[in-house]
N, C-alpha and C positions, 0 to 999 in steps of 0.2 A: 503494500500500500504506500503510496507516494506521501512524502511529508509535505508540509505546506512550504517549506523552503525550497523544494526541488520543482515546483511547477510555477511559472511566470503567470499562467492564467488564473490559477487559484488565488495567488497572492494579490492580483490586481482586482479580482471580483470580491474577496472577502471584505476589504475595507468599504466598499459602496453599501453592502448590507449593513455593516457595522454603523456606517454613518446614518443611516435611516433609522436604525434602532435607537441610536444616541439621541437623534432628533425627538424621537417620540418620549424618551425617558428624561431628557435633561431638564426639563421645565419644573419638575417636582422632586424627583430623587435621584439619589446617588446609585449607580448600578452595582455597587458593592455591598452595601449594607442597608439600603432604604432610608438612609439619613435624608431628611427633607431640605432641599436646597431651593435657591432662587435661581431663576433663568440666567442671571448674569453672574452667578457664583464662579469663583475661579476653580471649582471642582471640575466643571465643564466647560471652562472658558472657551478652550479651542473646540469647535465643533466637530472636528476630526479626530475621533477616538483612536483610529489607526488611519495614518494619512494615506489616501486612495493612490496618490501618483508617487509614492516613496517608500514602498513596501519593504524593499531591501534594507532602507536606512532604519526602518523600524526593527527589522529583525535583528540587526547588528546592534542596535541601540539597546534592545531589550536584554540581549546577552550581556552587554557592557554593564548595564544597570545591575543585573542579578549577580555578575561576577564581583562587582563592587560591594554589593550588600552581603555576599556570602564571606568575603576575605577581610572585609572591615567591619568586624562585629560591633564595634563600639560606636560606630556613625551610621547614619542613614543618608545617603547622598541623593540629590537631585529631587527632593520632596518639595512640595510647594512652600512658599515664604510664609503664607497665612496660616496660623495655627488653627482657625477655625476649618479651613480646608483640609488640613491633614487630619483632623478629627472627624471630618465627613467621610474620608477615604478610610481611615483606620480608627474607628470610634474606640477601640479598646486601648490605645497607645496615649501616653501623657504628652504634653507639650510644655516647652519652656516659655510661659507667656511673657516673662520679662525681656526676652529677646526675640519672640515671635519666631521661633525656629523649632523644628522637630526634635525631639530628644528620643534617641533609640533606647529601649530597654529589653534586650533579648531575654526570652523566656529561659527557664532552667535547662530546657532540652536542648538548646542551641550550644554548638560547640565550636571552637576556633578552627582555623584552618588546618592546623596539625592533626586534627582528628578526622579530617576528611580525605582520606588517604586512597589513592588509586594505584594499583600495581601495574606499571606500564609494560610489563613483560607478557607472560602467558596470560590469556584472558580468563583462565580458571581461578586465577589469584585475584582479580579485580573486584573492588568494592568501593562504595562511596559512603559518607556519613561516619558515624561513630564506630570505632573498633569494637568488635564482638566481645572482647574480653571486658569491656566497660559497662555491658549490658548486665542487669540484675538476673540472676539465677535462682533456681530452686533451693540449691545448697545454701544460698544466702537467707533462705526463708525456713530454715530448720525448725525454729520453735513453733511454726504454725503450718508446717508442710501438710500434716494429716488433717488439719482443720480445713484446708481448701479441698481435700480429697473426698470428704464425706458430706451427705445431706444430714446435718444434725437433728433435724426434727423427724426424720424417716430413714433410718439406716438399719440394715440387717447384716450381721457379721456371721455368715454362714461358716466361714474358716474355723471360728471358735467352737462350733457345735461338733465338729470332728474330734477336738481335744476333750470335750465333755460329753461324750456319748451316753454315759450312764444317767445323766441328768436330762436328757433331751428325749422326747417322745418320738417313736418312729414316725416317718412321714405317711400321710394318707395314702391309701392304696388304690385310690380312684383319682380321676382328673377333675379340676375345676377351672374357673375362669380367671383365678389369680394367680395360679402357680404353673410351673413347667410341668407338662405331662411326661413323667419319666418312663423308662423301658419297662419297669417292673411294676407299673401301676396296672391295676386289674380292669379289664373290660367286661362290663355286664356280669361281674361277679366271678370271672375266671382268670386265671393267671397263666392259662395255657400258652400264650405267645411269649411270656417270659421264660417259661420252661424250654421253649424251643431255642430262644436266643442263648440261654445259659449252655445248652448243649452244643450249639454252634460254636460258641467262644471256647468251651473245653476243647474242642477239636483243634481250634487254631493254637491254643495254649500248648497242646501236645505236640505241635510241630509238624502235623501230618496233612498240611494244606498247601497245595500248588496252584499257580494261576487260575484255571477255570473253576478249582474246587471252592476257591473264596467266594466267587460269584455265587455258585449254587448254594453255599451256606447262607449267605446274605438273602438270597431269594426265598429261603424256606420261610422266613418270618416276614417277607414283604411280597407274598404271592400275588397280590393285585397289580403289582408293578412288573411282573415278569416280562410282558410283551412291550413295556414302556421303557424300560431302563437298558442303557447301553454300556456294557462294562469293557469295550474293546480297548479303551486307553488304558484301563487298570491291566488287564490281561497282558497287552504288549509290553507294559512297563515291567510286570513281573517276569516275564519270558527273557527280557533283555537282562535283568538284574541277574537272573538264574545262569545265564550264558557267562556273565562275567564271573560270577562265583566259580562256576565249573571250570573256567579257564584260569582260575587263581590270579585274577585281575583285581580281586577285592581284597584290600589290605585291612588289617585290624582297625585302622583309622577310618575306613570307609564305610558305606552303608550296606550292611548285610540285612536286607530286609526280612530274610527268613529267620533271622535272630530276633529281630525287632518285633515282628508281629505277634509272637508268642507272649511277650512282655506287655504289649498293648492289650492282649485278650485277657491276661492275668489281672491287669488293672482294672479293665472294664468289668470283670466278674466281681470285684470288691466294691462296686459303687454303692451298695446299701449300707456299708459300714463308713465308706469315705465321704459320702453325702447323706447324713442321717436326718436330714431334714427337708422340708419343701424349699424350693427356689422360687421366690416371688417374681412376676413379670414386672419389668420397668415399664410402667403403663403410660399411655399418653395423658398429658394435662395433670401430671402428678411428679413432683420432686421426689426422687428417691434414691439410695444407693445400697449397694450390697457388696460385700468383700468375699471372695474366694481364695483359698489357698492354691498354690501352684499344683499341687498333688490332686486337689479337687478338679482344676481346670483340665489337667491332662487326662484324668478319669472321664470327664464329661466328653472331651474331645475324642477319646478312643471309641465311645459310643456313637458319636458322630460319623467316625470313619467306618464303623460297622453298620451304620444306617439302621440303628435301633429305635430312634425316636418316632412314635406313631403321629400321623398326620402332619408331618412337617417335611413334606418331600416336593411340593409344588411351588410354582413362583406365587408370591404373596398377592399379586395383583389378580390372578386367576383363581386362587384357592385359600380360603382363610380359615383359621383355627376357630371353629365355631362351637358356641355353647348356647343353645336355646336362641334368644333373639339377638345375642350379643356376638360380635366376631372380633378377633384379635388379629390385626395385620402385622404378621410376623415373617421375617425372611426364612429362607430355607436353612437347615443346619446339617441334615444328612448329607454325606459326602458323594452320593449317587451322582450328582451332576459334574463332579469332578472326574469321575471315572469314564466318561464317555471319550469317544476318539474325536475330540474337537480340533485340536491342532497338536500334532504328536510332540513337537519340541516344548510347546507351553505345557501340555498335560504332563509330560515327564519332569520338567523342572519344578512344578508345583508339588508334585509327589515327592520329589527329592527333598523339597523345604519340609514337608510334613513328616517324612520318616526320619531326617536329621532331627527334628524336634522330639520325636518319640524316642530316638536313640539315646537321648540325654535324660530319659526318665530317672536313671539310677544316680545320675550325678547332680541334678537340678536341687535347689534349696527348696525343697518341697513345702516347708512351713511358711515361706514368705507368701505375702498376700498381694493380690491384685484387686483393685476397687474400681467399681463401675457405677458412675453417678449420672443420673438424668437431671438435666437442669433446664428451667425455663424461665421466661420473663412474660409479664402480664401483657397480652396483646392490647395494643393502642395506648400503652401507658407512657410511651417516650415522644417527646416534641423535639425532634433533631434541629428544628429551625431555632429554638430557644437556647440551644446549648452554648456555654460560654467557656467550654474546655479549650485548652490549648493543646498545640500537637506535641507529642512525646519524642523521645530520641529515636533515630532510624539508622539502621545498618542495611544496606541493599547491596547485594552481591549478584553476580551472574550465575554462578554455580553453587551447589550444596544440597545435600540430602537432608530434607527436614526431619526425617525419622532418626538421623543420627546426632541431632542438635540436642543432646542430652543437657538438661538444666533449664531449658526453656518450655514454655507451653507450646507444644507442637501441633499443627493444624493438619488434620486429616481431612482431604477433599473428598468428602463422604457422600455416599448414595443415602437417601432418606431411609433405606433399610442397610443398616451399617454392614460394612464388608463388600457392599456392592457385587460384583460378578467373581468374587475370590473362589467360590466353589463351582464356578462355570467357565465362561470364556474370558471374562475380564482379566486384564493384567496391566492395569496403569497405577497411578500414584496410590490410590487406597488399598487395591488388591495386592500389590507388591508388598506394601507395608505389612498387611495382615499375613503374608507369606514369610516375611522376614521375621515377624514375632507372631507365630500361630495362637499364642494365648489370646490375642484379640479376636479370634474367630468365634470363641465362646459367647461372645457378647451377642451374637445373632440367636443363641438360644432363648434368651430372655427378654430382648430389647424389641418393644413394638416400633413401627415406622415412626420417624420423627415428624413432628409437627413444625410450621414455619417459625414458631418461636421456641424451639426446644433444640438442645444439643446433648450429645453424650460425652462424658469426661471419663478417661481411663487412666488411672494412676497405678504404677508399679510394673507394667509390663516390661520385658526386656526383648533384646533381639538375639535370635537363635542362628540365623543364616546369613551368609554373606552372599551377594549377587552382583550383577552387572546387567545392563541393558534396560529396556523399556518396551512393553507391549509385546510384538512379535519377536523382539530380540532378548527378551527377558532370559536369564540364565542363572542358575544356582551355582555359586562358585565354591562353596565350603561352608564349614562350620564357623561361626562367629561366637566369641565369648566375650559377653558385655560385662565391663568391669564397674558399671554404676554403682555408687555407694548406696547403702539402705539406711533408713530412719524409721524406727518402731517397727521393724519387720516388713517394710515396704521399699522397693526400689524408688530411688529418687528420679522418677521419669513421670511425665504427664502428657498426655495427647487429648485433644478435643476433635470429635468427629461432628462436623458440621456441614450440612448439605446446601450447596447453591442450587438456584432454580435453573432448570434447562430452558434455553431459549432456541427457537427453531428459525427465527428471524432476527437480524442484528439489532434493528431498532426497537425491538419489543421490550428490550430491558431499559430503554431510555423513557421511562415512566415513573413518576415520583411514588406511586404505589410499589412498583418493582424495587425502586431504590431502598424504600423504606423497609421493604421485606428483607433485603440482604443486609442493610444496617442493623436491623434488630437481630437477624440470625448471627452475625458476627459479634455484635456486642454481647448477646446472650452467651456465645462460646468463650469471651475474653473476660467478662467481669467475674468476680469472685464474691460469694456470700460469706466469707470465713470471719468477717468482723474485724479484720486487720485493716491498717491504712493502706490506700492504694499504692503508696510509695514503696511498699514491701512485696509488691508482685512481681514475679518474673516475667521477662520479655516474651513475646510470642513469636515463634518461628514459623514462617508461612511463605506463600509464593502465589502463583497465578491460580488462585482458587476459582473453580468454575469456569476456567478459560480453555478447556480442552474440547471433550465431546459435548460440554453443556454450552458451548459457544458464548462465554462471557467475554465482555470487552475487558483488556487488560488494563487500560487506564482507569476504567470505572471501578473494576473489581479491586485494583490496588489502592485506590483512594478511598473506597469504603472501608477497606481493612485498617488504613491509617486512621481514619476518623473514629472507627470502633474502639481501636486500640487507644486512642487519645481519651475517649470517653470512659473508658474502664481503668485508665491510669497505668497502662502498660507500654514499655518501649516496644519496637518491632524489629524483627531481624528477616529480612525480605529475600528471597532468592527468585530471580527473574527466568530461570531455565534458559539461560543463554541469550536472553534478549538485552543487548547492551543499550540500545535506545531508550528501553523502558527504565533501565537503571539509571541513565543519566536524567531522564525527564522525572522521575521520583524524586531524585535528590534535589534537582533544580528547583521544583515546586516546594518540596518540603522545606528546603533552606529559606525559601521566601516566607513561607507560613511562620516559621520559627523565628525568624529575625524580626518580622513585624507583628508577632503576636495575633496573628490571624486566628479566628476561633472557628471551632467545628461548625457552628451555626452559620458563620460567614460563609463557608465553603458550601454548605448545604444549599444555601440560597443561589450560589453561582451554578451548582449543578442543576438547580430549577431552571434558571436561565437558558443553560445549555439544552435542557430537555425540551424547553419551549422552541428553541430554534430548530432542533431535530423533528419536532412534530409539524413544524410549518413547512420543513424542507428537509426531507430524509437524506438528500444529498449532502447536507451539511454534516452529517456524521462521518462521510467518507473523506471530505474535504478538509476538515478541522477535527483533529482528535481532541479529547477532553483537556488534557493537561496544556495543549497549545492554547485553548480557549481561555483556560484559567490565566495563563500568563499574559495573553492578549487584554484580558479584563482588568488585571492588576497593574501590569507593567505598563499597558497601553495608556492607562489614565495617567500615570506618573509622566510618561513621555510627552503626553498632550500638554500637560501642565507646563512641563520644560519648555517646549516650543513656543508656548504662548507668552512667556516671560519677556 
């Protein structure tokens, strides 16, 4: 997509439309903050917001102004002589009334030139903004780390029930709409299915199962799916691993799946003692958290691999887990969809991740906990236009793996059904993360689909698998040992699964209702109800959220996340996935915001103006990107005042 500076026609046409817009607004309001002005005010004294016949001069001038603003943090150059005019432009900034000049007071988040470093060598080392090591991390918040992880008013520690079985009643033997339907639950007063499952698991435990035999055992207790399920991917994988084993290519350090499978079956057979109480659903419109031990998670995932969960096999859109008049929109959990022959290499590498995870059953710290928290904000309770929050610190880099940024709140670009296509064909950001850390997959067992005002926060998971590639090039490259420290029996790691909205046409997202939806979703993910000061919250590690298959605009989505982080009081660590121009634009705009104390509410209004332009002319979306429009709005006004002096 061509930028504004690369097209003579676009440059010459934009100022004319801007001129018309200024002519309509100059009589009574400032286009930055709605401050009432007179027609003759110096705020818009020059009628040309962007000079129509000197676009190149504007382009160079705006860059020069921003460059001066960024590098000279103690002064603001080229602002109007009138203190009233500067207040109209930037109402949050003080003036020196004795001298009639603007006095710059950069916010705490602004940093000097030495912190805004760019590595001029390899692109993979490039970043702009504050250095990562200056951002607050979870380990800086040890005293209230666990407070951030749980829902204090509605928390269930299932991990503790395993340690105190004698004091806990056995789980109900029948399903209900509040708890997970376990494999050993009775159906119509009969436990016949559970007997068949146990017999199949015993055979696997004894090590007498090869390729097609595993398929037949699973179908014994899933007879209704015999003609629907495809096990070709699993069968091919098992035969491939057998050939390697027979050829003595499998070393002690590698994956001998025929040693791993019996361990998985043994773990699954112990489910009634390992998980001695009911697991509640994390239901829609209800803040709640549950804690599971790593042993419990491995046990539950072993059952998912052997496809033992009843009524949890179909796509949640087509089939729901029903109880009377109620229905629970739950994702699939049984691994049957992973066993298909979808893409040979993808299926193979997904299964390698799963088996490597189970290979470490004997060595994992089984008593450590992982906490799953559903968090929401009240719909319609937030007025973004009224926000007076200032922008926080920004580190923006071209490359980086969000899931490896331990210490920050890591953003999972989630599907509304967490995990997305991890058990099927999907293999992008969320799915790869769930494969690198299979403990996350268990969240699909009990988490209903996310509403627009809800997120899922997972604390304490660890990485088990190393990988490279993305989508069709994804490849498991070996075991990974996560050295993250623990506090109170929980790994100091935290991720938030928040689902962006999918757009089928580019301009559909440029609607203020849609902007509000994404702002509220991001804020819901970033805020903390732990009762501590926001200055103690760790930074957010994120990137181009919703900008892949969901077709989000990178300028809009990155700005939305900066606004939500500012409102929540968190710094932001952003990876542009190789987009150098986005990195530079984000830093340029953010520097201007922080230098001049521009508020979240100010920026929200500018987005509103941009949306109005797009609605009146869709072509504007492609000729002028959002960050360019913001710079034209703010810097263009400064330049017009300069030229009028």
